[in-house]
N, C-alpha and C positions, 0 to 999 in steps of 0.2 A: 481137435482139439488142442488135448490134454497130454498129446506127449510131445505136442511141441511148447507148450505152458514149459510140462517140462526139464525137455532136453536143455529149453533157454535156464533153462536154472541150476543142468547138468554145467551148461558151457559158464554160469556167471561161477560156480561152483568152483568150476578148474582154473580160474583166471585169477577166482582172490587165490586160493591154492595158488597158484604160479607165484603172486607175486609175495605168499610168503613167505615160500621154499627162499625167494632173489634178496627181499628185503634183509631175511636171520643173515647169508651169508654174507650177503655187503656192510654186516652187520661186523660179524666177525671178522670180516677183514680188514676192514678198520681200523681193529685193536689186532690183528693180524702187524699191520702195517705202522698202529703208535706202538707194538712192543718193538718191536728193530731198534729203529732207531733213542728209543731210552734207553734199553739198557744199554746200548754205544756209550749215550751223553752223561749216564750214569755208573758208570763201571770209570769208564776217563775222569769224572772228577772226582773221583773215589780212587785213581793211580794206578788203577789195574797199567797190566800191559798191553801193547793193541794182538797178543800173541794171548791172552790172557778173550781180550776178547771176541778175536774172533773163533776161536775155540768152544764160545760162550753160546755165536752166536747162530755157529753149527749146527746145535744139536738140534733145533726144529727139522727143519731139512733131513739134520739126519732119522728125527721121527721120522717123518713123512716118507722114506724109503723104508725103512724097513717095517711099515703096517699095511706098504700095499695091497703085499699078497696074499694078510689076515684079511681085508676088510669083506670078499665074498663070505668067505667061512664063517664072520664072527654075527654077515646076516641069516644066512641059515642059522646058525645055534641059536640066538636068537630075535630074530628081527630087524627088518628095515626103521623100523616106527625107536624100540627098545632103544636102541647104539642107538641111533639121532639125539635121540633123549637123552641118552646117559652117555651122551662123547659130551654133548651138550652143558652138563651138570658137573666133570669131570669137568672141561676147559673151564668152565666160568668158576671153580673154587682150583682150580689152579692161576688164571689171573688176580683172583686173590690173594692164594697164596705170596705171589711175586712180591703186592702190596704192602707184603706184611713181614716179609722175613728178607731181614738186609742182608742172610747168610750165601755169596757170590755158593758155594757148593749146593746148596739148594735151589739155588737158580738154576746151574745146569739141567739140571736133574727134571725140573716143573718145564725148564723150557725141550724138550727132552720127550713128556707126557706132551704138555701143547703138540706138537710135531705130530703122534704119536694120533687121537683123540679131534686132528682138524680133520686128517684125512676122512674119516669117511662120510664125515655131512658135508664137504667140499663133490665127494665121491655120490655121496647120496642124492645132493641136491640137482648135480647133475644130469643123473638118469630122474630125479620126480621131474626137471625140469623137463628133461626130453619128452617122459612117457606124458604130461599136463599138453605139455604143449599141440597145440589142432595140427598134421599132415602138412599144409597148405603153408600156416608161421611160422613153422619148425627150424626155419633158417632165421627168420626175425627173429623170435623168442631168444632166441643161443644168443646174438650173436646181442640186445639187448641187456640177455642175461652178465652175460659175460660183460658185457660193455661195465656194470654197474657193477660187479666183483670189482674187476681193477677201479672203480671212485669209488670202492670200497677200502679198500688198500691204500690207493693215492690222500683217501681224505685221515688218514690216520696220522704221517706226517702232518701235515697242514695243518692241524691241529695243534700237536706240537711246534710248531712256527708261531702257533698266533698265540697260544696258552706261556710257551713256557717248562723250565726245567720250577718257575713258580709255582706251577698248581700243581704239583706232587698233593697228594693229605698231608693235612696238616702231622701225624702221628710221625709217616715216611720223613720225615725234615725234620724234624725230632728227633728222630732214632740215629741222624747221618747228623745233625748238632753232638749230639751225647757223645757217639762213636771217636769227634775231633775233640773233644775236649780234657781227655787223658794226657795225649800228646802234647798241647799247648799249655796244659800245669807244669809236662816236665820239661818240656819246653823253656817254660819262666823263669824253674828252678832250676837250670844251668845252668841263666845268663847271670841270675842273684847269687850263684853259689862263687861265678870268677871273676 
């Protein structure tokens, strides 16, 4: 009787851990899904060329591609849990840096770093989901896992559609406005000279 209760408790813990892994990766997918169109719109608004916008968009996938072969070595070196926590913290700091730095060159580097740190999270998330899922339900669990990941990616652009660029933090809007002020003053001064 005790063994049955303990196995039910373990199964409950596995489902809770699986739900946590899936929810975390869906949220990270939402952040990723939001960042791509947000960057494009912000860079267009600042008058950046389509080539620079495209190059900036390529930074995250480049980080994903280049970091893929190093994930197994990183897991062996620091452990899966430490790697996941470290990558999550670095990713969060990168997203904060994007919000506070209005330097396009810095954004290129940050987007590359985000690609590097997202890769282990995705790989480890899939491995954990597979190992936590009961063998008889593994296909269904992975279907739900990938569906929620896709929903997370879709939620990013959907949130941007609902909120618009006006939902940017006040600090970012003020920085963008301040950057335009000197140019406006120069144009006005030239008008009065002529």
